[in-house]
Wavefront OBJ file of the C-alpha trace (Angstrom):
o trace
v 9.194 20.103 -1.503
v 7.080 19.584 1.591
v 4.451 22.104 0.441
v 4.245 20.377 -2.972
v 3.673 17.015 -1.276
v 0.962 18.575 0.897
v -0.817 19.981 -2.157
v -0.535 16.613 -3.941
v -1.971 14.889 -0.888
v -4.932 17.279 -0.815
v -5.497 16.818 -4.540
v -5.513 13.016 -4.248
v -7.907 13.228 -1.296
v -10.313 15.588 -3.059
v -10.336 13.988 -6.542
v -12.751 11.096 -5.748
v -15.239 13.419 -4.011
v -15.150 15.821 -6.965
v -15.750 12.912 -9.356
v -18.693 11.720 -7.248
v -20.222 15.199 -7.281
v -19.995 15.266 -11.086
v -21.139 11.718 -11.897
v -23.376 10.783 -8.949
v -26.658 10.998 -10.869
v -25.236 8.914 -13.734
v -24.151 6.017 -11.523
v -26.331 2.893 -11.388
v -28.006 1.678 -8.199
v -25.591 -1.289 -8.025
v -21.833 -0.825 -8.406
v -18.840 -3.209 -8.442
v -16.618 -3.286 -5.360
v -14.313 -6.264 -5.963
v -12.446 -7.936 -8.814
v -10.588 -11.253 -8.904
v -7.063 -11.584 -10.314
v -8.523 -12.586 -13.682
v -10.330 -9.244 -13.919
v -13.820 -10.591 -13.281
v -16.153 -8.636 -11.001
v -17.054 -10.840 -8.043
v -18.507 -8.329 -5.587
v -21.314 -5.772 -5.796
v -22.837 -3.160 -3.502
v -25.414 -0.405 -3.417
v -24.316 2.921 -4.902
v -23.940 4.936 -1.705
v -21.868 2.526 0.414
v -20.070 1.082 -2.606
v -18.832 4.365 -4.059
v -17.844 5.823 -0.688
v -15.681 2.896 0.454
v -12.462 3.967 -1.280
v -12.695 7.765 -0.677
v -13.597 7.393 3.005
v -10.927 4.712 3.509
v -8.367 7.053 1.928
v -9.468 9.897 4.200
v -9.355 7.710 7.321
v -5.908 6.263 6.525
v -4.501 9.730 5.789
v -5.795 11.128 9.082
v -4.428 8.129 10.977
v -1.003 8.377 9.318
v -0.882 12.040 10.324
v -1.982 11.439 13.915
v -0.613 8.056 14.975
v 3.106 8.931 14.690
v 2.547 11.628 17.325
v 1.671 8.862 19.798
v 4.540 6.565 18.816
v 7.350 6.934 21.388
v 9.859 5.649 18.840
v 9.018 8.439 16.406
v 8.964 11.250 18.964
v 12.522 12.498 18.680
v 14.148 15.894 19.023
v 15.059 17.846 15.886
v 17.962 16.296 14.032
v 17.255 12.722 15.155
v 14.345 11.932 12.850
v 16.421 10.373 10.069
v 14.478 10.073 6.812
v 11.085 9.538 8.450
v 9.813 13.112 7.760
v 10.336 12.323 4.055
v 9.191 8.702 4.082
v 5.860 9.179 5.893
v 4.460 11.704 3.353
v 5.530 9.384 0.521
v 3.741 6.467 2.206
v 0.595 8.583 2.555
v 0.701 9.715 -1.077
v 1.422 6.204 -2.385
v -1.536 4.880 -0.368
v -3.797 7.647 -1.654
v -2.674 7.002 -5.225
v -3.505 3.310 -4.912
v -6.940 3.947 -3.429
v -7.693 6.624 -6.039
v -6.897 4.167 -8.833
v -9.217 1.600 -7.245
v -11.926 4.259 -7.045
v -11.560 5.456 -10.641
v -11.563 1.877 -11.974
v -14.739 1.375 -9.981
v -16.462 4.518 -11.219
v -15.374 3.950 -14.834
v -16.736 0.390 -14.770
v -19.964 1.591 -13.141
v -20.414 4.137 -15.942
v -20.096 1.384 -18.547
v -16.517 1.981 -19.672
v -14.740 -1.149 -20.871
v -11.403 -1.281 -19.023
v -9.236 -4.158 -17.683
v -10.086 -3.326 -14.080
v -8.453 -6.352 -12.475
v -5.168 -5.904 -14.308
v -5.054 -2.153 -13.617
v -5.540 -2.695 -9.904
v -3.006 -5.528 -9.676
v -0.464 -3.349 -11.518
v -1.240 -0.517 -9.091
v -0.648 -2.777 -6.092
v 2.700 -3.863 -7.569
v 3.772 -0.264 -8.266
v 2.733 0.615 -4.715
v 4.926 -2.246 -3.467
v 7.857 -1.021 -5.582
v 7.557 2.453 -4.051
v 7.349 1.085 -0.514
v 10.186 -1.343 -1.120
v 12.397 1.507 -2.290
v 12.040 3.262 1.071
v 11.534 0.319 3.414
v 15.190 -0.017 4.321
v 15.198 3.552 5.717
v 12.127 3.158 7.930
v 13.087 3.721 11.556
v 11.724 1.353 14.243
v 8.125 2.288 15.047
v 4.767 0.698 15.818
v 2.807 1.750 12.705
v 4.798 1.408 9.464
v 7.027 -1.452 8.360
v 7.549 -5.175 8.938
v 6.253 -5.374 12.496
v 6.971 -8.750 14.028
v 7.669 -9.450 17.725
v 11.372 -9.693 16.907
v 11.742 -6.526 14.811
v 9.883 -4.528 17.464
v 12.059 -5.943 20.220
v 15.478 -5.670 18.565
v 16.539 -2.525 16.614
v 19.281 -4.440 14.793
v 16.784 -7.080 13.692
v 14.468 -4.274 12.541
v 17.223 -2.725 10.397
v 18.390 -6.031 8.911
v 14.855 -7.222 8.136
v 13.834 -3.927 6.533
v 16.984 -3.549 4.449
v 16.690 -7.016 2.952
v 12.883 -6.895 2.925
v 12.950 -3.621 1.000
v 15.092 -5.182 -1.715
v 12.904 -8.281 -1.892
v 9.731 -6.184 -2.099
v 11.162 -3.830 -4.723
v 12.621 -6.435 -7.067
v 9.892 -9.017 -6.422
v 7.137 -6.554 -7.307
v 9.120 -5.344 -10.329
v 9.496 -8.904 -11.639
v 5.779 -9.566 -11.136
v 4.862 -6.273 -12.812
v 6.834 -7.260 -15.905
v 5.762 -10.909 -15.796
v 2.043 -10.114 -15.926
v 2.420 -8.849 -19.501
v 3.821 -12.199 -20.619
v 1.677 -14.620 -18.612
v -1.958 -15.530 -18.834
v -4.191 -14.147 -16.102
v -4.677 -17.636 -14.668
v -0.947 -18.371 -14.455
v -0.226 -14.925 -13.035
v -2.885 -15.409 -10.338
v -1.147 -18.611 -9.250
v 2.143 -16.696 -9.108
v 0.924 -13.507 -7.412
v -0.812 -14.959 -4.349
v 1.957 -17.390 -3.296
v 4.561 -14.638 -3.807
v 2.679 -12.306 -1.474
v 2.187 -14.983 1.171
v 5.829 -16.041 0.866
v 7.007 -12.498 1.593
v 4.849 -12.323 4.730
v 6.169 -15.700 5.892
v 9.734 -14.629 5.097
v 9.374 -11.552 7.341
v 8.439 -13.691 10.329
v 11.045 -16.396 9.749
v 13.925 -14.046 8.924
v 13.280 -11.658 11.820
v 12.972 -14.582 14.249
v 16.190 -16.157 12.958
v 18.118 -12.869 12.985
v 16.974 -11.980 16.499
v 17.869 -15.457 17.736
v 21.346 -15.530 16.175
v 22.045 -11.917 17.156
v 21.073 -12.587 20.770
v 23.259 -15.701 20.746
v 26.213 -13.728 19.366
v 25.929 -11.178 22.164
l 1 2 3 4 5 6 7 8 9 10 11 12 13 14 15 16 17 18 19 20 21 22 23 24 25 26 27 28 29 30 31 32 33 34 35 36 37 38 39 40 41 42 43 44 45 46 47 48 49 50 51 52 53 54 55 56 57 58 59 60 61 62 63 64 65 66 67 68 69 70 71 72 73 74 75 76 77 78 79 80 81 82 83 84 85 86 87 88 89 90 91 92 93 94 95 96 97 98 99 100 101 102 103 104 105 106 107 108 109 110 111 112 113 114 115 116 117 118 119 120 121 122 123 124 125 126 127 128 129 130 131 132 133 134 135 136 137 138 139 140 141 142 143 144 145 146 147 148 149 150 151 152 153 154 155 156 157 158 159 160 161 162 163 164 165 166 167 168 169 170 171 172 173 174 175 176 177 178 179 180 181 182 183 184 185 186 187 188 189 190 191 192 193 194 195 196 197 198 199 200 201 202 203 204 205 206 207 208 209 210 211 212 213 214 215 216 217 218 219 220
């Protein structure tokens, strides 16, 4: 299983660079780099920096996710004490690569003149990414790199576990509801729903972890 995930990771890393080698001469001098929630392009860049943003970001994040856990004292454990982290971290890397690859291929397809709903594809990809992360969030062990990192979750292991278990469910089902809802709502209405939902989840993480840490400390 681990070797298959490693091969998939390499494939996802290499795919954008292979595509660039094939289509580089066909790409225009100016390429899109940003879409709004309504699917309209609202950011442009020159070909070289614009087309390398996603592949190089994917490469950098992958390298960091491989290296940083080695420096995290909370993840350096003897064999048998790792929990599910050896499984979760590769899945996080692959999910991140998948998301960035989709962004890249929407970008290159649009640059080559293909008519695709770029904004909707990328929003759907972000929601699927959130569903995947939410499914595993409750099993993420306390660390300094992955998860809902607030002062209170980092300080209190019980607050970390409680916040991630409930947060994982909220992320999973919230993203699933939004993924379904976008097919029944106009792009304008969905945009008004998507942004507040994302901000609400971030605010919830701070408020819930603070409240749990405070009540837990009081109980002890």
